[in-house]
N, C-alpha and C positions, 0 to 999 in steps of 0.2 A: 365452368361450374365451380362454385366455391363450396367446399365441404367444411363442416364444423368439426372441431376436434372432439373426439369421443370421451371428453372428461367433463365433469361437473364442478361447480364451485366448491362442493364439499370435498372433492379429491385434492384440491389445492389448499394447503394450510397457509393461509395468508400471514398468520403470525410468524411462522417459521421463515417464510420468505422475507418479511420485513426485518426480522432479526438478522438474517444473513446480509441484507443490504446495509443495515446499520453497522454490523461488524466490519464489513468491507470498507465503508467510509471511515470508520474509526482507525482501521489498520492503515489506510492511505494517509490519514492525518498524522499519525504517529511516525510513519515512514518519512513523510515530508519534513517534519520537525527534526528528526534524527539526522537526516541528510543535510539540512541547513546547519545544524550544530557541528556536524563533521567538517563542513566546509569552512567553519569559523575557528576551528582548533589551531593552536599554535604548533610549531615544529616539535617542541618538547613532548607534548601530549601525543602527537602522531608517532614519535619515536617510541614512546612507552607502549603504544598499541602495536608497533611493528609494521606500520604502513607508511608509504611515502606520500609526499605532498601531491604528486600526480595521481596516485591511487585514490586519495581522499577527494580530490577535485573531480575525478571521473565518477566516483560514487555520488557526490553531491549534485552533479549535473543530471543524474538520471531522473526521469519523471517519477512522481510519487506512485504511480500505478504499476511500475516495473518492480518485480520482486528481486 
């Protein structure tokens, strides 16, 4: 037997839900761009930030949806 959830459309704020989805997609895009740029940085810039080449490569290889 299939039961319906005891909520109505009024209880779900579609606008808030869509804004949360849009915010998540935006964060993923920004994260992907930052990781790509990090992977392209030279050794001098990495030294200035205090991270090694291997740390930068490890971060750049992470999928965009990983925090």
